[in-house]
C-alpha positions as CSV (number, residue, x, y, z in Angstrom):
1,M,-15.0,-17.9,5.7
2,D,-16.4,-16.9,9.1
3,G,-19.0,-14.3,8.2
4,K,-16.7,-11.6,9.6
5,L,-14.1,-11.2,6.8
6,G,-11.8,-13.7,8.5
7,T,-11.2,-11.5,11.5
8,T,-12.2,-14.1,14.0
9,G,-9.4,-16.4,12.8
10,K,-11.9,-19.3,12.6
11,N,-12.1,-19.3,8.9
12,T,-11.4,-22.6,7.2
13,S,-9.6,-21.4,4.0
14,L,-7.0,-18.7,4.1
15,V,-6.6,-18.8,0.3
16,S,-10.2,-17.8,-0.3
17,G,-9.3,-14.6,1.5
18,G,-7.5,-13.6,-1.7
19,Y,-10.8,-13.0,-3.4
20,F,-11.1,-9.8,-1.4
21,G,-7.9,-8.4,-2.9
22,L,-9.1,-9.5,-6.3
23,T,-12.4,-7.8,-6.3
24,K,-11.0,-4.6,-4.8
25,T,-8.6,-4.4,-7.7
26,L,-11.2,-5.3,-10.4
27,N,-13.5,-2.7,-9.0
28,L,-10.8,-0.1,-10.0
29,E,-9.8,-1.7,-13.3
30,W,-13.3,-2.4,-14.5
31,Q,-15.2,0.8,-13.8
32,D,-18.5,-0.3,-15.3
33,V,-18.6,-3.5,-13.3
34,L,-19.6,-3.7,-9.6
35,C,-17.1,-6.1,-8.0
36,R,-17.5,-7.3,-4.5
37,T,-16.6,-10.3,-2.4
38,I,-19.3,-11.6,0.0
39,D,-18.2,-13.7,3.0
40,V,-21.2,-15.8,4.0
41,C,-21.0,-17.4,7.4
42,Q,-21.3,-21.2,7.1
43,D,-23.9,-21.3,9.9
44,L,-26.3,-19.0,8.0
45,S,-29.4,-20.6,6.5
46,A,-29.7,-21.0,2.8
47,K,-32.7,-18.6,2.8
48,D,-30.9,-15.9,4.7
49,A,-27.8,-16.3,2.6
50,C,-29.8,-15.8,-0.6
51,V,-31.4,-12.7,0.8
52,A,-28.0,-11.3,1.8
53,I,-26.4,-12.1,-1.6
54,E,-29.3,-10.5,-3.5
55,R,-29.0,-7.4,-1.3
56,E,-25.3,-7.1,-2.1
57,I,-25.9,-7.5,-5.9
58,L,-28.5,-4.7,-5.8
59,D,-26.4,-2.4,-3.7
60,P,-24.8,0.2,-6.1
61,D,-22.1,1.5,-3.7
62,K,-18.9,1.0,-5.6
63,R,-16.9,2.1,-2.6
64,V,-17.8,-1.1,-0.8
65,T,-15.8,-4.1,-2.2
66,E,-15.9,-6.5,0.7
67,T,-18.8,-7.5,2.9
68,A,-19.6,-10.3,5.3
69,V,-22.9,-11.6,6.6
70,G,-23.6,-13.8,9.5
71,E,-26.1,-14.4,12.3
72,D,-24.9,-11.1,13.9
73,G,-25.7,-9.1,10.8
74,R,-23.7,-7.4,8.0
75,F,-20.1,-6.3,8.3
76,T,-17.6,-4.5,6.2
77,M,-14.1,-3.1,7.0
78,E,-13.1,0.5,7.3
79,A,-9.8,2.1,8.4
80,A,-10.0,3.8,11.8
81,L,-7.3,6.2,13.1
82,A,-5.2,4.6,15.7
83,S,-3.8,6.5,18.7
84,P,-0.6,8.3,17.7
85,E,0.8,7.7,21.2
86,F,3.3,4.8,21.8
87,E,1.9,4.1,25.3
88,A,3.2,0.7,26.2
89,K,6.4,-1.3,25.6
90,D,6.7,-5.1,25.5
91,D,10.0,-6.4,26.9
92,S,9.7,-9.7,25.0
93,I,12.1,-8.5,22.3
94,S,15.7,-8.5,23.7
95,Q,19.2,-9.5,22.8
96,N,18.1,-13.1,23.1
97,S,15.4,-12.7,20.4
98,L,16.3,-14.0,16.9
99,F,14.2,-13.1,13.9
100,L,14.2,-14.9,10.6
101,V,13.7,-12.2,8.0
102,S,12.8,-12.6,4.3
103,G,14.0,-9.8,2.1
104,G,15.7,-8.3,5.0
105,A,19.0,-7.3,3.5
106,K,17.6,-4.7,1.2
107,G,15.1,-1.9,0.8
108,V,12.3,-1.1,3.2
109,T,12.5,-4.3,5.1
110,F,16.1,-3.7,6.0
111,E,15.3,-0.1,7.1
112,C,12.6,-1.5,9.4
113,I,14.8,-4.2,11.1
114,H,17.7,-1.7,11.4
115,K,15.4,0.5,13.5
116,L,14.3,-2.5,15.5
117,A,18.0,-3.5,16.0
118,K,18.8,0.0,17.4
119,D,15.8,-0.2,19.8
120,T,16.3,-3.8,21.0
121,K,19.7,-5.2,20.1
122,C,18.0,-8.4,18.9
123,G,19.4,-10.8,16.3
124,F,18.6,-11.5,12.7
125,I,19.0,-14.2,10.1
126,L,18.6,-12.4,6.8
127,L,17.2,-14.6,4.0
128,G,17.5,-13.6,0.4
129,R,17.7,-15.1,-3.1
130,S,20.9,-13.2,-3.9
131,V,24.1,-15.2,-3.6
132,Y,26.5,-13.5,-1.2
133,S,30.2,-14.0,-1.4
134,G,31.2,-12.0,1.6
135,K,34.5,-11.2,-0.2
136,P,36.0,-7.8,-1.1
137,D,35.1,-6.2,-4.5
138,P,37.0,-7.6,-7.5
139,D,40.0,-5.5,-8.5
140,W,38.3,-3.8,-11.4
141,A,35.4,-2.5,-9.2
142,A,37.4,-1.6,-6.0
143,G,36.7,1.9,-4.8
144,I,34.4,2.8,-7.6
145,T,30.9,3.9,-6.5
146,D,29.7,6.1,-9.4
147,S,27.5,3.9,-11.7
148,A,28.9,5.4,-14.9
149,E,32.5,4.9,-13.8
150,L,31.6,1.3,-12.7
151,K,30.2,0.6,-16.1
152,K,33.4,1.9,-17.8
153,A,35.5,-0.3,-15.5
154,V,33.6,-3.4,-16.4
155,M,33.7,-2.7,-20.1
156,L,37.5,-2.3,-19.8
157,E,37.8,-5.5,-17.8
158,L,35.8,-7.5,-20.4
159,K,37.9,-6.1,-23.3
160,N,41.1,-7.0,-21.4
161,K,39.7,-10.6,-21.2
162,G,38.9,-10.5,-24.9
163,E,35.2,-10.5,-24.4
164,K,32.6,-8.3,-26.1
165,P,31.0,-5.9,-23.6
166,T,27.4,-6.5,-24.4
167,P,24.7,-5.0,-22.1
168,K,23.7,-8.4,-20.9
169,R,27.3,-9.3,-20.0
170,I,27.9,-5.9,-18.3
171,D,24.8,-6.4,-16.1
172,E,26.0,-9.9,-15.2
173,M,29.2,-8.5,-14.0
174,I,27.9,-5.5,-12.1
175,K,24.8,-7.0,-10.5
176,P,26.6,-9.3,-8.1
177,V,29.0,-6.6,-7.0
178,L,26.2,-4.2,-6.2
179,S,24.3,-7.0,-4.4
180,D,27.3,-8.0,-2.3
181,R,27.9,-4.4,-1.4
182,E,24.3,-3.9,-0.2
183,I,24.3,-7.1,1.8
184,S,27.6,-6.2,3.4
185,S,26.4,-2.8,4.2
186,A,23.3,-4.2,5.8
187,L,25.2,-6.6,8.0
188,E,27.7,-3.9,9.1
189,K,24.9,-1.5,10.0
190,L,23.0,-4.1,12.0
191,K,26.1,-5.2,13.9
192,A,27.0,-1.5,14.5
193,A,23.6,-1.1,16.1
194,G,24.5,-3.9,18.6
195,A,22.6,-6.7,16.8
196,K,23.7,-10.2,15.8
197,A,23.2,-10.7,12.1
198,E,23.9,-13.4,9.5
199,Y,22.9,-13.6,5.8
200,V,21.8,-16.9,4.1
201,S,21.0,-17.4,0.5
202,A,17.8,-19.3,-0.5
203,D,14.6,-18.8,-2.5
204,V,11.9,-18.3,0.0
205,T,9.4,-20.2,-2.2
206,D,11.5,-23.4,-1.8
207,G,10.8,-24.6,1.7
208,S,13.4,-27.3,1.9
209,A,16.1,-25.0,0.6
210,V,15.2,-22.4,3.3
211,M,15.2,-25.0,6.0
212,K,18.6,-26.3,4.9
213,S,20.2,-22.9,4.5
214,I,19.4,-21.6,8.0
215,Q,20.7,-24.7,9.9
216,N,24.2,-23.4,10.5
217,A,23.0,-20.0,11.5
218,V,20.5,-21.4,14.0
219,K,23.3,-23.6,15.5
220,E,25.4,-20.5,16.0
221,M,22.8,-18.0,17.0
222,G,20.1,-20.0,18.8
223,E,16.4,-20.8,18.3
224,I,14.3,-18.5,16.1
225,T,11.8,-16.6,18.1
226,G,10.2,-14.4,15.4
227,I,9.4,-14.1,11.7
228,I,9.5,-11.0,9.6
229,H,8.2,-11.7,6.1
230,G,9.2,-8.7,4.0
231,A,10.0,-10.4,0.6
232,G,7.9,-9.3,-2.3
233,V,7.8,-9.3,-6.1
234,L,5.8,-7.1,-8.5
235,A,4.6,-7.9,-12.0
236,D,2.2,-5.0,-12.6
237,K,-0.3,-5.4,-15.5
238,F,-4.0,-5.2,-15.9
239,I,-5.6,-8.5,-15.2
240,E,-6.4,-9.3,-18.8
241,D,-2.6,-9.0,-19.6
242,K,-1.4,-11.1,-16.6
243,T,0.3,-14.4,-17.3
244,I,0.5,-17.5,-15.1
245,D,4.2,-16.8,-14.6
246,D,3.4,-13.3,-13.5
247,F,0.9,-14.5,-11.0
248,N,3.0,-17.3,-9.6
249,A,6.0,-15.1,-9.1
250,V,4.0,-12.5,-7.1
251,Y,1.8,-15.0,-5.2
252,S,4.4,-17.6,-4.3
253,T,6.8,-15.1,-2.9
254,K,4.2,-14.0,-0.4
255,I,2.2,-17.1,0.4
256,I,4.5,-20.1,-0.3
257,G,7.2,-17.9,1.3
258,L,5.2,-17.6,4.5
259,E,4.7,-21.3,4.6
260,S,8.4,-21.8,4.2
261,L,9.2,-19.5,7.1
262,L,6.7,-20.9,9.5
263,A,8.0,-24.4,8.8
264,C,11.4,-23.3,10.2
265,V,10.2,-22.5,13.7
266,Q,8.8,-24.3,16.7
267,P,5.4,-22.8,17.6
268,E,6.2,-22.9,21.3
269,T,9.3,-20.6,20.8
270,L,7.5,-18.1,18.5
271,T,6.9,-14.8,20.1
272,H,6.5,-12.4,17.1
273,V,5.2,-12.7,13.5
274,A,5.3,-9.6,11.3
275,L,4.0,-9.8,7.8
276,F,4.7,-7.1,5.2
277,S,1.4,-6.7,3.5
278,S,0.3,-3.7,1.4
279,A,-2.3,-1.0,1.1
280,A,-3.0,-2.7,-2.3
281,G,-4.5,-5.6,-0.3
282,F,-6.7,-3.2,1.7
283,F,-7.8,-0.9,-1.1
284,G,-6.9,-2.7,-4.2
285,N,-4.7,-1.1,-6.9
286,E,-4.8,-1.0,-10.6
287,G,-2.5,-3.4,-12.3
288,Q,-1.8,-5.3,-9.0
289,S,-4.6,-7.9,-8.8
290,D,-2.0,-10.7,-8.0
291,Y,-0.2,-8.5,-5.4
292,A,-3.6,-7.5,-3.8
293,I,-4.7,-11.2,-3.7
294,A,-1.4,-12.3,-2.0
295,N,-1.4,-9.5,0.5
296,D,-5.0,-9.9,1.5
297,I,-4.3,-13.5,2.2
298,L,-1.5,-12.4,4.5
299,N,-4.0,-10.1,6.3
300,K,-6.3,-13.0,6.8
301,A,-3.4,-15.2,7.9
302,S,-2.5,-12.8,10.6
303,Y,-5.9,-13.3,12.3
304,K,-5.6,-17.0,11.9
305,I,-2.1,-17.1,13.5
306,K,-3.3,-14.9,16.3
307,A,-6.3,-17.2,17.0
308,L,-4.1,-20.3,17.0
309,F,-1.3,-18.7,19.1
310,P,-3.0,-15.9,21.2
311,N,0.2,-15.2,23.2
312,C,2.2,-14.5,20.0
313,H,2.6,-10.9,18.9
314,V,1.1,-10.8,15.3
315,N,1.0,-7.9,12.9
316,S,0.2,-7.7,9.2
317,F,1.4,-4.2,8.1
318,C,-0.6,-2.9,5.2
319,W,2.1,-0.5,4.0
320,G,1.2,2.4,1.8
321,P,3.9,3.5,-0.7
322,W,7.3,4.3,0.9
323,D,9.6,7.2,0.0
324,G,12.0,4.6,-1.4
325,G,11.7,0.9,-1.9
326,M,9.6,0.1,-5.0
327,V,8.4,3.7,-5.4
328,T,10.2,5.3,-8.4
329,P,10.3,9.1,-8.9
330,G,7.6,8.7,-11.5
331,L,5.3,6.7,-9.2
332,K,6.0,9.2,-6.4
333,K,4.8,12.1,-8.7
334,M,1.7,10.1,-9.6
335,F,0.9,9.5,-5.9
336,E,1.3,13.2,-5.1
337,E,-1.0,14.2,-8.0
338,N,-3.7,12.0,-6.6
339,G,-3.3,13.0,-3.0
340,I,-1.6,9.8,-1.8
341,E,1.0,10.4,0.8
342,V,4.3,8.5,0.7
343,I,5.7,7.2,4.0
344,P,9.0,8.8,5.0
345,I,11.6,6.2,6.0
346,E,12.0,7.6,9.5
347,N,8.3,7.6,10.2
348,G,7.6,4.2,8.8
349,T,10.5,2.5,10.6
350,T,9.5,4.1,13.9
351,I,5.9,2.8,13.5
352,F,7.2,-0.7,12.8
353,S,9.5,-0.8,15.8
354,E,6.9,0.6,18.1
355,E,4.2,-1.7,17.0
356,M,6.5,-4.7,17.4
357,R,7.1,-3.7,21.0
358,M,3.5,-2.9,21.9
359,V,2.1,-5.0,24.7
360,E,-1.1,-5.5,22.7
361,S,-0.8,-6.5,19.0
362,F,-3.3,-5.8,16.3
363,P,-3.4,-8.4,13.5
364,Q,-4.0,-5.9,10.7
365,I,-2.5,-2.4,10.6
366,L,-2.9,0.1,7.8
367,V,0.0,2.6,7.6
368,G,-0.3,5.7,5.3
369,S,-3.2,7.6,3.6
370,S,-6.0,6.1,1.5
371,M,-4.9,4.6,-1.8
372,L,-8.3,5.4,-3.4
373,Y,-8.4,8.3,-5.8
374,A,-10.7,9.4,-8.6
375,Q,-10.4,7.3,-11.7
376,E,-10.5,8.7,-15.2
377,I,-14.0,8.9,-16.5
378,N,-15.7,8.8,-19.9
379,E,-16.7,12.5,-20.2
380,G,-19.1,11.9,-23.1
381,S,-21.2,9.2,-21.4
382,L,-24.0,10.4,-19.2
383,K,-26.0,7.8,-17.3
384,N,-29.2,7.6,-15.3
385,H,-29.3,5.7,-12.0
386,R,-32.1,4.6,-9.7
387,I,-31.3,3.6,-6.2
388,K,-33.9,2.1,-3.8
389,S,-33.4,2.3,0.0
390,S,-35.3,2.2,3.2
391,I,-35.0,4.4,6.3
392,K,-36.3,2.9,9.5
393,L,-36.8,4.8,12.7
394,L,-35.5,2.0,14.8
395,E,-32.2,2.0,12.9
396,N,-31.6,5.7,13.1
397,N,-31.5,6.9,16.7
398,F,-30.5,10.5,15.8
399,L,-34.0,11.0,14.4
400,H,-35.5,11.2,17.9
401,D,-33.3,14.3,18.4
402,H,-35.1,16.0,15.4
403,S,-38.8,15.8,16.4
404,I,-41.4,18.4,15.5
405,G,-44.9,18.1,17.0
406,G,-43.9,14.8,18.6
407,H,-42.9,13.1,15.3
408,P,-39.3,12.6,14.2
409,V,-38.5,14.4,10.9
410,L,-35.6,13.8,8.6
411,P,-33.4,17.0,8.7
412,T,-32.6,18.9,5.6
413,V,-28.9,18.3,6.1
414,C,-29.5,14.6,6.2
415,A,-31.5,14.8,2.9
416,T,-28.5,16.6,1.4
417,S,-26.1,14.1,2.9
418,W,-28.2,11.2,1.5
419,M,-28.2,12.6,-2.0
420,A,-24.5,13.6,-1.9
421,D,-23.4,10.2,-0.5
422,S,-25.5,8.3,-3.2
423,C,-23.6,10.2,-5.9
424,E,-20.3,9.5,-4.3
425,K,-21.2,5.7,-4.3
426,L,-21.2,5.7,-8.1
427,Y,-17.7,7.2,-8.5
428,P,-15.2,6.1,-5.8
429,G,-12.6,8.7,-5.2
430,Y,-14.9,11.7,-6.0
431,K,-16.0,13.9,-3.1
432,F,-19.1,16.0,-2.5
433,L,-18.5,19.6,-3.4
434,R,-21.7,21.4,-4.0
435,C,-25.5,21.2,-3.6
436,Q,-27.5,23.6,-5.7
437,N,-31.2,24.4,-6.1
438,Y,-32.1,22.3,-3.0
439,K,-35.9,22.1,-2.4
440,L,-37.7,20.5,0.5
441,L,-41.0,19.3,-1.1
442,K,-42.9,17.0,1.2
443,G,-40.1,16.0,3.5
444,I,-40.2,12.7,5.5
445,V,-42.0,12.5,8.8
446,F,-41.9,9.3,10.8
447,D,-45.5,9.2,12.1
448,G,-46.2,5.6,11.3
449,N,-47.5,6.3,7.8
450,E,-44.1,6.8,6.2
451,S,-43.1,4.7,3.2
452,E,-41.0,1.6,3.7
453,E,-39.0,2.2,0.5
454,F,-37.6,5.4,-1.1
455,V,-36.3,5.9,-4.6
456,L,-33.4,8.2,-5.6
457,D,-33.5,9.0,-9.3
458,I,-30.0,10.3,-10.2
459,L,-29.5,11.8,-13.6
460,E,-25.9,12.7,-14.7
461,T,-26.0,16.1,-16.4
462,E,-22.3,16.9,-16.9
463,K,-18.9,15.1,-16.7
464,S,-15.5,16.7,-16.6
465,D,-13.2,17.2,-13.6
466,N,-16.6,17.5,-11.8
467,I,-19.6,15.3,-12.2
468,C,-23.0,16.9,-11.9
469,F,-26.3,15.2,-11.1
470,N,-29.9,16.1,-10.7
471,V,-31.3,14.1,-7.8
472,K,-34.9,13.5,-6.7
473,I,-36.1,11.5,-3.8
474,T,-39.6,10.0,-4.0
475,S,-41.8,7.3,-2.6
476,L,-45.2,5.7,-3.2
477,D,-48.0,6.1,-0.6
478,N,-50.5,3.3,0.2
479,N,-52.6,4.3,-2.8
480,G,-49.8,4.1,-5.2
481,K,-49.5,7.9,-5.5
482,T,-45.9,9.4,-5.9
483,N,-44.7,11.5,-3.0
484,H,-42.0,14.0,-3.9
485,H,-39.7,14.5,-0.9
486,Y,-36.5,16.4,-1.9
487,S,-34.7,17.5,-5.0
488,A,-31.3,19.1,-5.7
489,D,-28.4,19.4,-8.1
490,I,-25.3,17.7,-6.6
491,V,-21.7,18.2,-7.7
492,I,-18.9,15.8,-6.9
493,T,-15.2,16.5,-7.7
494,N,-12.0,14.6,-8.1
495,S,-10.1,17.4,-6.4
496,L,-11.6,19.6,-3.6
497,P,-10.6,23.3,-4.0
498,K,-8.8,25.3,-1.4
499,P,-11.4,26.7,1.1
500,E,-12.7,30.2,0.7
501,V,-11.5,32.7,3.2
502,I,-13.9,35.4,4.3
503,S,-13.1,38.7,6.0
504,D,-16.6,40.0,6.6
505,F,-17.3,38.4,10.0
506,D,-17.7,39.7,13.5
507,L,-16.6,37.8,16.6
508,S,-17.3,40.6,19.0
509,E,-19.2,39.6,22.1
510,T,-22.0,42.2,22.3
511,D,-25.1,40.1,22.8
512,V,-23.8,36.9,24.4
513,E,-26.3,34.2,25.2
514,D,-25.5,30.6,26.2
515,G,-26.4,28.1,23.5
516,S,-28.2,25.9,25.9
517,V,-31.0,28.5,26.4
518,F,-32.2,28.1,22.8
519,Y,-32.4,24.3,23.2
520,E,-34.4,24.6,26.4
521,N,-36.8,27.5,25.7
522,G,-38.4,26.0,22.5
523,T,-36.6,28.3,20.1
524,L,-34.9,25.1,18.8
525,F,-36.3,21.6,18.9
526,H,-32.9,19.8,18.4
527,G,-31.8,17.1,20.8
528,P,-28.2,16.3,21.9
529,N,-27.0,14.9,18.6
530,F,-27.7,18.3,16.9
531,Q,-26.7,20.6,19.8
532,A,-23.6,22.3,18.5
533,I,-24.2,25.9,19.6
534,E,-22.1,27.0,22.6
535,R,-22.8,30.7,22.5
536,V,-24.5,33.4,20.5
537,L,-21.9,36.2,20.3
538,N,-23.9,38.9,18.7
539,I,-27.2,39.4,16.9
540,S,-28.8,42.3,14.9
541,D,-31.6,42.8,12.4
542,E,-29.0,42.0,9.7
543,R,-26.5,39.5,11.2
544,L,-26.0,36.8,13.8
545,T,-22.7,35.2,14.9
546,M,-22.5,31.9,16.9
547,E,-19.6,30.0,18.6
548,C,-20.0,26.3,18.1
549,R,-18.5,22.9,18.6
550,T,-19.2,19.7,16.7
551,P,-21.6,17.3,18.6
552,D,-20.2,13.9,19.4
553,V,-22.6,11.5,17.6
554,S,-22.0,7.8,18.2
555,V,-21.7,5.4,15.2
556,K,-24.8,3.6,16.4
557,D,-26.8,6.8,16.5
558,Q,-25.7,7.8,13.0
559,G,-27.6,4.8,11.5
560,N,-28.0,5.1,7.8
561,F,-26.4,8.5,7.8
562,P,-22.8,8.0,8.8
563,I,-20.4,11.0,8.8
564,G,-18.4,10.9,5.6
565,T,-17.3,13.7,3.3
566,F,-20.1,15.7,4.8
567,N,-21.1,15.8,8.5
568,P,-24.8,16.6,8.7
569,Y,-24.8,16.8,12.5
570,A,-22.4,19.7,12.4
571,A,-23.9,21.3,9.3
572,D,-27.4,21.5,10.8
573,V,-26.3,24.4,13.0
574,Q,-26.4,26.7,10.0
575,F,-30.1,26.4,9.7
576,Q,-30.5,26.6,13.5
577,S,-29.0,30.1,13.2
578,M,-31.9,31.1,11.0
579,L,-34.4,29.8,13.5
580,I,-32.8,31.8,16.4
581,W,-32.9,35.0,14.3
582,V,-36.6,34.4,13.3
583,R,-37.7,33.8,16.9
584,K,-36.0,36.9,18.2
585,F,-37.1,39.3,15.5
586,M,-40.4,37.7,14.2
587,G,-41.5,35.8,17.4
588,A,-42.2,32.7,15.3
589,G,-41.0,29.2,14.7
590,A,-39.3,28.5,11.3
591,L,-38.4,25.5,9.1
592,P,-36.0,25.2,6.2
593,S,-37.6,25.1,2.7
594,K,-34.8,25.7,0.1
595,A,-31.2,26.7,-0.6
596,A,-29.9,28.1,-3.8
597,D,-26.2,27.0,-3.4
598,G,-24.2,25.2,-0.8
599,L,-20.4,24.7,-1.0
600,H,-18.6,22.2,1.1
601,Y,-14.8,22.3,1.5
602,A,-14.2,20.2,4.6
603,N,-15.8,18.9,7.8
604,V,-15.0,20.8,11.0
605,P,-12.4,18.8,12.9
606,S,-13.9,16.8,15.7
607,G,-14.1,18.7,19.0
608,K,-12.8,21.9,17.5
609,K,-14.4,25.3,18.1
610,F,-15.9,26.9,15.0
611,Y,-18.1,29.9,14.1
612,V,-21.3,30.4,12.1
613,T,-22.0,33.8,10.5
614,L,-25.5,34.5,9.3
615,N,-26.1,37.4,6.9
616,I,-29.8,38.2,6.2
617,T,-30.4,39.0,2.5
618,K,-34.2,39.0,2.1
619,K,-37.3,39.4,4.3
620,S,-41.0,38.8,3.7
621,P,-44.0,38.4,6.0
622,S,-43.6,34.6,6.0
623,S,-40.0,33.9,5.0
624,I,-36.4,35.1,5.2
625,S,-33.3,34.3,3.1
626,A,-29.7,34.4,4.2
627,D,-26.2,33.6,3.3
628,I,-24.5,31.5,6.0
629,Y,-20.8,30.6,6.6
630,T,-19.3,28.0,8.8
631,H,-15.7,29.0,9.4
632,D,-12.8,29.1,11.8
633,E,-11.5,32.1,13.8
634,N,-9.5,33.3,10.8
635,G,-12.4,33.2,8.3
636,R,-11.4,29.9,6.7
637,V,-14.7,28.4,5.4
638,Y,-15.7,24.9,6.0
639,T,-19.2,25.1,4.5
640,S,-21.2,27.9,3.0
641,V,-24.9,28.2,2.0
642,S,-26.1,31.0,-0.3
643,G,-29.8,31.8,-0.6
644,A,-30.9,29.6,2.3
645,E,-34.6,30.1,3.0
646,V,-36.9,29.3,5.9
647,T,-40.6,29.9,6.2
648,F,-42.0,30.9,9.6
649,S,-45.2,31.0,11.4
650,K,-46.2,31.6,15.0
651,Q,-48.3,28.5,14.7
652,L,-45.1,26.5,14.7
653,N,-44.2,27.7,18.2
654,G,-46.3,25.2,19.9
655,L,-44.7,22.3,17.9
656,F,-41.2,23.2,19.1
657,V,-41.0,21.5,22.4
658,K,-38.1,21.6,24.8
659,A,-35.3,19.4,23.5
660,V,-33.9,16.8,25.9
C-alpha cells in the first residue's frame, strides 16, 4: 500500500487493505500459526524489502498482526486513548444537511442517527432492503404487540383462509408486519426530533437500484450532503467452513454498498462520511474473517476519502459490541466472561453525534474496550521457544538514566519486563502475573563490549489457567563463550486476580525527606526517567515508607522496553527504597541481585500518587533482604516483591554519581 498501513490515503489498492483483517482473524483461529500482513512501501528497494520481510517472519510476537515498512522505518498500529472531552462543535450539520443512510431504520444505526437528529435537526433518507408499505397493520395484527399472541392471530387468520399454518408461512406473514412497524417507528421518532426523514427500499449492493430509489426523495428533500453507511450482514463461521455465498453476503454489503452510496452524491456537496466499521476489523475476531476483511477495507477507505477530499468530515467507527444490535444475551455473557465491555446505547450514540460534530475529524476511531482475550490452550502440550533480539544504546534513551560508573546498565526491572513481555508475545490475551526466582547473573553493561544479539530461551513448564515458563537470557562474547545474564520463572494468566490489600503500612510523617535529595547526593544514580520518589515519609532499622508518583517517560525514551502490562519505570522505585535504606544504615551503595517472588496486579495509574512500603526481613554483612509493596493510600497493592535482595559495598559509593 503506502508503507504506513494505508493511513496516508495514498495507497493504490483499497481492497488489499482487507488482508489486514484476514490475518488478524486467522491469528486467533489458527493458534499455532503466526499470521501477519506486511505493508511494504512501493518505493522501498528490493534488498530492504527482503530484509524487512525476513525480520517479520522471524518475529515471534503474536500480538502484532499488521506491520508496515517504508523509508521512514517500521510501523504498526495501536489504540490510543482519546480525550474524553467534547471540546469543539462543527456547525456544518444543520437543518439543511441531508444524510443518505444505509441500514438506518433499524438497530444501532437508527439509534445513532436518532441522537444526531436530536442534536442537529438534519434530514435523512433511510435506505434498507425491507419493503415498506407505510400502511396500518392488517386487521388480524392490529393492536397486538405480544409475540405469542401475534403468532396465535396469524395462525387463526391462515386457518380462516383455509391455509395450513406452517412455520414458514407464519414467518412470511409476521415478518413484514414487524418490519413495517419498526420502520414506521423510526420515521416517527426522527420527525418528532425535528428531522426530515424518508424511507426508500433498495438493496445497497445494487448501485443502479439505489440510485433509482432515492431520486424522488432527493427531489423533495434536496441534495445529499452526507453518507452514513451502517448496513451489515454476519455469517459467522471459521474460515475453513466459509462458503463463497457467506463471503459475498458479508463483503458486498460493506464494500459494494459503499460504492453504491458514493455514486449517489456529488463530491463537491459532500460534507460528511461516516462508515460503521467494527472492532473485528481492528483486532480480528474468531469466525468473522469476512467481516474483518470488509471492515478493515472501510478503515482504509476512510483515509483515502479524507486524502481525496480534505475538507470532508470522515470517520470510520470501529465499534465494539453494543448492548443491543447484533449482540444476543448469549454473546453478551461471553463478552463479560472475557472482560470485553459492551457499549451502552446512550454512550455509543453520544460518541457518534459528538464525533460527527467535531471540527477536526479522525479517519479511524475505535470505540469500546479491547476485543482480544485469552484463547483456549492445549494444556498437555509444553513447548520450548528461542527468541533472538538486540538492544542498542542508541535506540533506548532511558538507559542513560541508569548509569553506574559512567556506563549505562540495564535495570533489573527492565530485565523482568523483557522476560515477561516475551512470554506474553507467545499467548495473546494472557497477562504477566508473577516473576519468581529472579537472578541477576552477569547483567548487561553498555560499555562498548556488549553483545549485539541476545537469546531468550523460554521453556514452558506448566499450562492451565496460568502458563508458567523458565526464562534465561544469554549472549555470546567475542570468543564464543556464553554469558548468562538473567534467569527467572515467569507466570502469565488469562485472568488477573483482584489486588491484595495490606493493612500493615505506616503513612505517618516522622522522618520526612524530599525525594530529590537522594537523586542529588549520590544515594541513587537514577536519572529523570526513573525518578519517582517525591518524599520519604518515615524510616527505621526495620521499615521505610515513601510517597511516589510515576515518572513521565516518553515513547521515544522507552525504546525496546515500552510500558505494557508492566511499567518498569514505575516499578524500579521498589529497589530504590532498598538503596536508600542501605545508605542510611550501612553507609554503602547497593545493587539488586535476586528476588524470590514478585506479584503484579496492575500498573499505577499515570500521574497518581502511590506509596512504597519496605519491610526488612534479613541482614548480613554484605546484603539485605526485604519484602516490598507498591500500594495506594488504602493498602491496595499494585506490585509486591518478596525476598528481594541487594548486595552492598562502600566501594560502590564512588560509582554512584549525581543523577541529572
